[in-house]
N, C-alpha and C positions, 0 to 999 in steps of 0.2 A: 936361333931360336927365331921363328918368326911371334912377333907381338899380335896381342888379338887386334884388329881395326878394321873400322868399314872400308879402309883404302887400299886394303887390300885386294877389294875385290873376292866374285865367286861363293858369295850370298846368297840363301836361297830367297825365291821369290815370296814376297808377303802381298794376303790380296785382301780387297776389301771386301766384306759380307754385308755391310748394311749402312746406311748413314740415313742420319736426321738434321732438320735444323726449324728455325723458326727465325724468319725475317719480316723486314718491312714491307714485302712483296705478298705473303702468304705466311700463315702458320705454319707448314711444311716442309719437306724438301719438295714432294711431288708439284704442289701447287705453286711454290717459288720457282722451279724449272721451267715451270708451262708457264708462268708470268713474262722471264728472261728469255722465253723463245720468242712470245706474242709480245718484246719491245715494251712489255708493261715497267713502269719507274715504283719505286716504294718512296719517293721522296715527295714531301708535300710542303704547305704552308704549315710552321709551328703554331697550335692554338694553345699553346701553355703560356700561364699566367705570368712567368717568369722570363719572359722574350720581350712585352710592354713593361715589364718591374723596371727592368733595369735598361730599356729600350736597346738593344743589343743591336749589333750592327748585322746579327744573321739569324733570317726568319725563319730558315727553312731546315726539313731535315726528313729521316725517316723513323718513326716510330713502329713498333714493332706492330704488325696487321693486327694478333691477338696478343693480349693481356697476359703475362706470366701467373700472375697472382689470380687467378682467376682461377686455377688448377689447385693454387697454395692451401693448407688449412690454416688457422688461424695463430695457431702453434708453429708453422712454419713463417708465416710472415716476423713473428717476432724473434725468431731464432735465428733464422739466416737471414743474409747480407743480399743484396738481389742476386748478384751472379752466382751465390751460392741454390738459392731458387730455380735459376734460368738451369744449372749443371744438373740440379735433382730433377726437373721437367726434362730433360732434353735424354737424360740416363736411361730414365723409366719408357721414354717411348722407344729409344734405340735400344735399348734390350728387348721389348716384345716384340721389334722389328727383327729381330735374332732366333726369337723363339723361345727364348728366356733359357739359354742353354745350361747344360751343368757342365761345369768347368773347374780346372783345379785351382783353389785361390792362390797359392804360392808359385802358379804359372801365370797367371794375371795382373797384367799392368792397366795403370790409368794415366794418361800424361795428358791435363786440362790446360791451353795458356791461358793468362788474363794482362793486360793493363797495368790494372793497379788495385783489384781484388774490391772488396766492399769498401770501398770509399766515401759513400755515403752514410757509412754507420760511423765513420772521427766525424764528420758536422756533426750526427747529429748527436753523439757522446762528448762532445764538445760543447757542446747547446745544454745540453742536461747538467755540465758537472759547473757552468758559470750560472745558471739559474738555480742549483740545490747543493752543488759539492757534490764532492766524489762520491759518497753513497748513492750518488743518482745515476751513475754509471751501471753498465749491466754486465755481471759478471760472466758474460758469452761475448762482450765486445771485444776481447781480442779471436778470439775464433772467427768471429761475423769479419774482421777488419783483414787479417789477414790473406795474402795474396792465393797462397795455397788453399784458403778456403775452398772453393770450389771443386777443385780436382781431389781434398778429403770429402768434401758430401759425395761425389762419384764413388769413391772408393769403398766408403764404408757403405753404400747403397746397394750396392751390389758384390761385396767380398773381396774385392782386391788385395793380393799382400806380395805379389812381387813387384812391388816400387810403385808411388803413386805420388807425380811429378808433378811441377809448374815452371813450367820458362816464363821469363816474363821479360820480354824483348819486344815490347809498345806494342806496330800492327801488325809483326811479325809473330807474336806469342803464337798463333793458333796454328799457324805454318812450321812454328819450332816443333810447338808440341807432337805433332803426324812424323816429322823426323826422328825426333827423340823415342817413340812406339816403335820405329820402323826398327829405328837400332837395337834398342831390346830385344827384338823378337829374333834379327839376322845374328845378332850376337850372344843367343840361345839362354838370355836370362828371362824372355818369356814366350809362350805360346802363344798369347791373344792379347788384344790392348785394345781399348777404348783412349779416343785421343780428339781432341779439337780445341775448338776455342771459344769464351764466353764473355761480356763486359757488359758493364754497365749501361743503364740509361742514358739516355740525353738531357744533359743537364744546366743551367745558367755559367758556369764554372768554368768546365771544359771551354764551352762556346766563346768565352771571352779570352782565357788563356791560348786557345789556337788563332784567335783573333787579333791579338797583338804580335802575334809573329807571323801576320798575314796570310795566313795560311788556308782560310778559308774561303769558298766564294761567299759573294754576298749580291749573286747575281736572282735574288730576292721574288722578281717578278717572274721568273720562270724555271722554278724548282725542277721539273722533270728534265730540263735541259743544264742544269748548274753544273753537273757532274760530268765534265770533258776532259779529260788528264790529256788526250792527244793534238787537241784542237790548239789552234794558236792564239786563239784568244781566251784560253783556261785564263781562271782567277783564283783558282783555289779547291781545296777537297769539300766533300758534305759528310756530314754523320746522317748515317745509318747505324739503328741499333739491329744486332744478330747474335745470334749463336749458334754453333753448330758441333756437332759430333759424330766419329764413324769409331 
């Protein structure tokens, strides 16, 4: 008896019916693609206070062209981590782009990858406890911090019940999510899936950590030309905020 496996081949084709994204180039997928084709860069000099406060060696990066929080309610801002809010925004846009189809929840999967989850809520909760004790920690802290929070947000928003999963594999998390979604479909566990990746905003600690690894470019006088992975004079990568679902 042949064991079910994608390695056996003969699986059906899987098609992409909609894509959405928000990036440092544009707040939507159409603008991002158009900008990339025109050679536009989303990397700029960072004007955040933390850059000068900590005298960070890296002073460039790509913030989102349009803030996620502009689209959120006060309740969302209080009850969701950044990656959850980003996932909520993108999943709403994606579903609208598909025409909001009626689907069987038990045949509908969600796979959204992320590197850390709501990391900023860990810092905030620790600071609150330091200042006022454990009762200052939000009862929603766990669901805001957990890495699967973004996928859970999408699953609840769209009503998916054929698996709501979160690959956590550093920079490959989003790509791995797409592979997992494909596998769910070809193995017959789902008919439709929303998949992709989200990540937190540019902050001081990640810059410091990657800088200590000597992994980041310090070509601060040339933001647009700093990211050059195939150049013999490359000196590291550059942070750029984004999120994308399909």
